[in-house]
C-alpha positions, -999 to +999 in steps of 0.1 A: +615+050-065+640+044-037+631+017-012+614+029+019+632+026+052+615+005+079+601+035+097+588+050+064+573+017+055+555+015+088+541+050+085+530+043+050+511+012+060+494+028+090+482+057+069+470+037+039+453+009+058+433+034+078+425+053+046+410+021+030+391+011+061+378+046+066+395+075+084+362+087+099+358+054+118+393+039+123+428+050+135+461+033+139+487+034+167+521+018+172+517-009+199+550-028+207+545-062+222+571-070+248+578-108+247+608-107+270+633-082+284+652-083+251+625-092+225+600-066+215+577-072+185+567-041+165+530-041+161+503-017+148+469-017+164+438-006+145+415+013+168+378+020+162+368+055+171+339+062+195+337+025+205+340+008+238+375-006+248+380-041+236+404-064+218+414-046+186+429-061+154+466-056+148+494-066+125+531-072+130+552-049+108+583-070+103+569-098+082+552-074+058+584-053+056+604-084+046+578-091+019+583-056+006+621-059+007+618-092-012+601-074-041+564-073-033+547-041-044+535-017-017+499-021-030+502-059-026+515-055+009+486-032+019+461-057+005+477-085+026+475-064+057+438-055+049+430-092+045+444-098+080+425-069+095+392-075+077+393-112+087+394-101+123+367-075+119+344-100+102+350-128+127+365-114+159+379-141+182+361-149+214+387-140+240+365-146+270+350-123+295+372-091+301+355-088+335+372-120+347+399-098+364+372-081+385+374-100+418+390-133+428+357-152+427+353-143+390+389-152+383+398-182+404+388-210+380+407-193+351+440-189+369+468-210+354+506-211+355+531-209+327+569-214+330+591-189+313+628-181+314+636-160+344+670-149+330+653-134+299+624-118+317+637-103+350+625-068+342+592-079+328+585-101+358+590-073+384+553-062+379+538-097+376+530-125+401+556-152+398+578-176+417+615-181+408+630-216+406+667-207+399+666-196+362+630-206+356+600-185+367+565-200+372+542-171+363+506-165+371+484-162+340+447-157+334+432-182+309+411-159+287+400-184+261+406-222+255+390-242+227+406-268+205+441-256+196+434-220+206+448-208+239+447-172+249+463-160+282+473-129+300+499-124+328+484-113+361+499-080+374+508-077+410+484-047+412+455-071+405+466-095+433+468-064+456+432-054+446+420-089+454+438-087+488+456-120+482+493-130+482+510-144+452+519-177+469+482-185+474+473-175+439+500-196+424+489-226+444+453-221+431+467-217+396+488-249+398+459-270+409+437-255+380+465-261+355+470-297+366+432-303+363+428-286+329+460-300+313+468-334+328+504-345+328+517-376+309+550-393+306+563-415+278+596-429+267+612-403+244+615-427+216+577-432+215+572-394+210+594-394+180+568-414+161+548-382+157+516-367+172+494-391+154+508-420+175+498-404+208+460-413+207+469-449+200+489-453+233+467-466+261+460-441+289+474-467+314+509-462+297+509-424+299+486-408+325+504-415+358+486-390+381+450-401+375+440-423+405+413-439+383+439-452+357+462-481+367+495-467+353+522-490+340+555-474+329+568-482+294+606-485+299+628-462+278+657-479+260+677-446+261+669-438+298+650-406+287+613-398+294+592-371+279+570-353+304+544-329+290+507-321+293+475-330+274+456-303+255+481-276+262+512-259+248+533-253+279+542-289+287+572-280+309+547-267+335+540-304+344+573-305+363+559-279+387+525-295+393+518-306+429+531-341+435+543-348+400+580-352+407+573-370+440+552-395+421+577-400+393+605-405+418+584-432+434+577-449+400+614-449+392+625-457+428+652-431+422+661-394+424+655-375+391+674-353+368+651-329+349+660-310+317+638-279+309+652-265+277+619-258+261+585-245+274+568-274+256+582-303+276+605-316+303+630-345+300+631-369+329+662-391+337+664-415+366+695-403+384+715-436+391+716-444+354+724-409+342+757-390+336+758-353+344+783-344+317+760-359+290+729-342+304+747-308+305+757-313+269+722-323+258+705-294+276+728-268+260+725-284+226+687-285+228+683-249+239+706-236+212+684-252+186+652-234+198+635-202+189+644-177+217+607-173+227+605-211+234+637-213+254+633-221+291+666-232+308+700-245+297+705-260+332+701-295+347+677-298+377+677-325+404+648-338+425+657-356+457+635-383+471+649-379+506+640-343+511+616-337+482+636-307+470+638-295+434+669-275+427+693-266+399+725-287+399 
């Protein structure tokens, strides 16, 4: 039998997964997931007939098609997809209250920000609340669910802000304050972070949490003049660079202007300006971003924070 094309494989999977689950109860629809202007993930959503709208199980087609191309029988692929779907149906994740979008009072404590690449998401961002910082966008999200390592969020459309009768600037300010409270920022010498995640809990809070007024912070000097800025209990560590007062406080600690690298959504790199060389920083920023998954890339640029005018700008 000739190998199925991608489209034939997708149709075959949709038809046979529904057949096994029960055609009288379930259906399947193609549901592309737009991750950026250029990156769209092909996904199939399993829908339950005659049920109220809600979060439905889905599967991404590409990984299963690769298994098939690498020799896995179609029957084995269908079984793998069914395990994914049935696991969801048996234990659906708690994704929070879907009514959280209904009114600002319901939503205000769950608004957070996430930084994403503006250059890669210009079209996508046209319909969502955001603020542009050169080639980075700080975007308004709703925190739908947060427990342990699980973080589920959704971008807030401009239409929702209009329904609430509130402007984006105000909503982003609320979200920034929430994000800073939920995911406190920390700073460490880069060389300490290279010891692995297990080393983090052993570092005293007084050597990492610089924004907590109840903790007497003492900076651990970096031998390579590079500091790792990120957040606790979160995955979008670069957001710390946009928290209210963070860069101002760090500039005061270093008694210097700052150069900031934001190649990855997970963290920012801080460099005291007087002891840094722009050519080297540009090289590092571009090398780091080239090594990342496209969905994790933020900016290949170097940013500068000035103590004198408290301005944050791309160099």
